[in-house]
C-alpha positions in Angstrom: -80.0 25.7 48.6 -78.1 28.9 49.2 -79.3 32.4 48.2 -76.4 32.6 45.8 -77.5 29.4 43.9 -81.1 30.6 43.8 -79.9 33.9 42.3 -78.0 32.0 39.6 -81.0 29.9 38.8 -83.2 33.0 38.4 -80.8 34.1 35.6 -81.1 30.8 33.6 -83.4 31.2 30.6 -85.2 27.9 31.3 -86.4 29.2 34.7 -87.0 32.9 33.7 -90.1 34.2 35.3 -90.6 31.5 37.9 -91.9 32.8 41.2 -89.3 32.5 44.0 -91.2 29.8 45.9 -91.6 27.7 42.7 -87.9 28.2 41.9 -87.0 27.1 45.4 -89.2 24.0 44.9 -87.6 23.1 41.6 -84.1 23.8 42.8 -84.4 20.9 45.3 -84.7 18.6 42.2 -81.4 19.8 40.7 -78.2 17.8 41.3 -75.1 19.9 41.0 -72.4 18.3 38.8 -68.8 19.7 38.6 -66.9 18.9 35.3 -63.3 19.5 34.6 -62.2 20.8 31.1 -62.1 17.9 28.7 -64.4 15.6 30.6 -67.3 14.0 28.8 -70.6 14.9 30.3 -72.8 12.9 27.9 -71.7 10.0 25.7 -73.1 9.8 22.2 -75.3 6.7 22.0 -76.0 6.5 25.7 -79.6 6.4 26.9 -80.7 9.7 28.4 -83.1 10.4 31.2 -82.2 13.9 32.2 -81.3 17.3 30.9 -78.4 19.5 32.1 -78.4 23.2 32.8 -75.1 25.0 32.5 -74.7 27.2 35.5 -71.1 28.2 34.7 -68.5 27.5 32.2 -69.1 26.1 28.7 -69.6 22.8 26.9 -69.1 21.6 23.3 -71.7 19.5 21.5 -69.9 17.1 19.2 -71.0 14.4 16.7 -68.9 11.4 16.0 -67.6 11.2 12.4 -67.6 7.7 11.0 -64.0 6.7 10.2 -61.9 3.6 10.2 -59.1 5.4 12.0 -59.2 7.0 15.5 -62.4 8.5 16.8 -63.1 11.9 15.4 -65.8 14.4 16.3 -67.3 17.5 14.6 -68.2 20.4 16.8 -71.9 21.2 16.4 -72.2 24.0 19.0 -70.7 25.6 22.0 -73.1 26.3 24.9 -72.5 28.9 27.6 -73.8 29.5 31.1 -77.6 29.8 31.1 -78.1 27.3 28.3 -79.3 23.7 28.6 -78.8 20.4 26.8 -80.2 16.9 26.8 -83.7 18.1 26.4 -84.4 15.5 23.7 -84.1 12.8 26.5 -87.2 14.4 28.1 -89.4 13.8 25.1 -88.3 10.5 23.8 -86.5 7.3 25.0 -83.8 7.3 22.4 -80.0 7.2 22.5 -78.2 10.5 22.9 -77.5 12.0 19.4 -74.2 13.6 20.3 -71.6 13.8 23.0 -71.1 16.8 25.3 -67.7 17.7 26.5 -66.8 20.4 29.1 -64.8 23.0 27.2 -63.6 24.6 30.5 -64.2 23.7 34.2 -68.0 23.9 34.4 -70.8 23.6 36.9 -74.0 21.9 35.7 -77.3 21.1 37.2 -78.8 17.7 36.4 -82.6 17.5 36.2 -84.0 14.0 36.0 -87.0 13.4 33.7 -89.1 11.6 36.3 -88.5 14.4 38.9 -89.3 17.1 36.4 -92.5 15.5 35.2 -93.7 14.8 38.8 -93.1 18.4 39.6 -94.8 19.7 36.4 -97.8 17.5 37.0 -98.8 19.7 39.9 -97.8 23.0 38.2 -100.0 23.5 35.1 -98.8 27.1 34.5 -95.2 26.1 35.0 -95.7 23.2 32.6 -96.8 25.6 29.8 -94.0 28.0 30.4 -91.4 25.2 30.6 -92.6 23.5 27.4 -92.7 26.8 25.5 -89.1 27.5 26.4 -88.1 23.9 25.5 -89.9 24.1 22.1 -88.4 27.6 21.3 -84.9 26.2 22.0 -85.5 23.1 19.8 -86.8 25.3 17.1 -83.8 27.7 17.3 -81.4 24.8 17.2 -83.1 23.2 14.2 -83.0 26.5 12.3 -79.3 26.8 13.0 -78.7 23.3 11.8 -80.7 23.9 8.7 -78.6 27.0 7.9 -75.4 25.2 8.5 -76.4 22.3 6.2 -77.3 24.7 3.3 -74.0 26.6 3.5 
């Protein structure tokens, strides 16, 4: 992995505070994915086994609205570089709850559940830090959803 990519990874909230050698280890598990504006990254209803980290660009999280006409979606959130999505697939084997569409040309890093868990199994301190970040993000997103529902 190039020094430039390692520097970008250091700036991602999910990996904040990782020592350089651990970041280099983890970076080998990340698969870069290039998405063009408008491309669907994750389909609602598909089975997930990974999370995505947004290195550059932005994505829209959208939920399908039931209708007899053409498919319609409601925008739930816009995520920017440094954020991640698909984390629910790490904690449960359920269908994806929304779709994710590249809002602009974007670079993502795909992190497979099995690879992440195998790495974390040998990194107890990293496991705690990673799970704290994951739980904080889920909590923040749940609060935002609750606020939106009550408005």
